[in-house]
N, C-alpha and C positions, 0 to 999 in steps of 0.2 A: 891789758886793758879790760876793765870790768864790763859787765853786760849793761847796756843802756835800756833800762826797764821801761822808760817812757816811750822809746821807739818800739819796743816789743809790744807794749799796750796798744799802740796805734795799729800794729799788724793784726791784732785780734779781730778787727772789724772787717777783714777781707771775707769775701763770700766763701772760699774754701774752708777757712777756719771756723766760720759760723756753722757750716755744714758739719764739720767735725764735732763741734760742741753740741749739735742737735742730737747726737747719740745719747747724751746723758738724760734729757727728759724722755726720750723714746725708751730708754732702758727702765726708767721709773714706771712708765705706763705699762711696759711689758711685765714687770713684777706684779703690778696691781691686777693685770688681766691674765695672769699666768694660767689659770684654770679654764679660761675660755678659748674658743677657736681663734680669737684675735691674736693669740701668741704667735701664730704662724706668719701672718703678714707683717706684724711688728718686728719679728726676728729678721725677716727678709729685708725690711726697710733699714734696720740697723746695719746689716751687711752691705746693703746698697750704698748707704752714706759713706761707708769705709772706702769703697771704690770710687765714689763720686768726688770726694774732696780732692784726691790726688789728680783726677782728670781735670777738674775745674781749675786747679792751681796751674796746671800746664796750659790749658786752653785759654785762660784769661790772663796768663803771664802774671800770676799773683803768688808765686812761690816765695815763701818767707822763712827766715830762720825760726820764728816762732812755730810756724806750721810744721817744719821739719822735726821739731821737738814735740809738738802737741799731738800730732797724728799717732805716732807709735805709743806715746804715753796713754792716750785714750784707747787705743787698741788693747793694750794690756789691762787697763782698768775695766773696760767693758767685758773682756774675756773672763777676768777674775770674778767680777760681780755675777755674770751670767752663770759661771760654773757653780758658785756657791749657792745660787738660787735654784739651779736645776738639779744639782747632785742629790739632795735629799729625796727627790721624787723617784730616783732610780732604786732606792733601797739597797744599794751596793755597800759592801764593807768599807769602813773609813780608810782601811789600808790602801785602797785604790788611789788615794791622794798621792801616794808615793810615785805611782806610774805617771800620773797626770803632770806633776810638778817637778819631776826629776831633772829634766833639762833646764827649766827656768831657775830652779834652786842652784844648780851647778854654775850657771852663767852669773847669777848674783854673787855667789861665793868667789868666783873667778875675778869679778870686778873689784870686790872688797880686798882680795889678796894680791891684786896686780902690783901694788907698790913693792910688796915683799918678794914677788916673783920677778921683779925688774922687767915687767912688760907694760906696755901702754894699754890701758883698758879700752881706749878708743880704737885700738887695732883689732879688738875682739868683735868681729862682725858675724852676723848670722850666716852660717855656711849653708850649703845646699841641704845637708841633712837636717840642719836646724829649721829650715823652711818646711821640710817634710813634716817635722814634729808639729810645727804651727798649724799646718793644714790638717793633720790627723786630730789635733786638739779641737779644731773647728768642727770636723766631722763627728767627733765624740759628743760635742755639745748639741749638734743637730739631733743625734740619736737620743740624747737625754730629753730633748724637747718633745719628741713624738708621743710618749717615750717607748722605747723597745729595749728592755734590760739586756736580753741576749746580745743584741747588736752593740750596745754600749760596752758590755764586758769584752767582746772580741776586739773592739776598737781600743779599749784601754790597754789590752795586751800588745796590740800592734803599736800603740803609742810607747809602751815600755821598751820594745825592741828598737824602735826608731830613736828613742832618747838615748839608749845605750850607744848606738852607732854615732849619734851626734856628739855625745860627751867624749867618746874616744877620739873623734875628729878634733875636738877642741884641745884635748890633751896632747895630741900630736902637734898641733899648732903651738901650744905653750912650750913644748919640748924644743921645737925648732927655734923659737924666739929666745929661749934661755941659753942655748948652747951654740957655739960656733964650730963645733967639731963635725957637724954634718951627720951626727949619729941618727937623728930622727928623719933624715932624708931617705934612709934605706927602707925598703919594703919590709924587711925582717923586723926592724924596730917598730915600725908602724903596726905590723901585724901583732906584735907582742902587746902593744898598748890595747888594741882591740880585744884580744883574748883576755887580757887582765881585767879590762872593764866588764866584759861579759861574765867573767867568773864572779866579780863583785856583785853584779846584778843577780846571778843565780843564788848567791848566798842570801841576799836581801829577800828574794822570792821565797827561799826555803824558810826563812825566819818569820816573815810577815804575811806571805800571800800563798802559801802552799795549798791550803784548802780551797782558796778561790781559784787557783790554777787548775786543780782537779775538777772543780765544778765547771770551769770553762771548757776543759777537754771533753767532759761528758756531754756538754751542749753540742760540740762539734761532731762527736761520734754518734 
């Protein structure tokens, strides 16, 4: 059965969905006022609407299929636009984008390749480590907003480590879905995946971010 777009359009006018959509004009205002102190309350208001829409949906019993799709889509869009607005203010090397988007890029690739991997893309849910990555991404954007470049650098590297762990976790999930042998159920196999993912990360750092890593270590020391 196809999607009833007329019904979805009717769901758009619920209070929670309107609160979700309010993030877009707020984001535009934030971009316009980025160099003023208004950026702080505007950023806080955008974050508040993210929490408010879900609470209102449950409180008013207005949970909808459109809302379930709209909220995470707006979350990603808002985070993406905020990042590309704030990142140039940090004066960090462009290679840091690898650390920020590693997990998201992997999940997108996994979704695209899921038919070839004989797994259901709908089964690829945000795991605990994936949620940690999302939270560190948010903290990184807060640091960009202030801005405090040293704090942003440290959070970027924390984000890189969290992304490696999350990607390894996804790989273990894919391995378990693709094989019925029980191979990936063992701790040894899972540990091997984590070690292999960490080694790939170290190679990427050596090739793209070695000088930035040295600079960050100097900041800590």
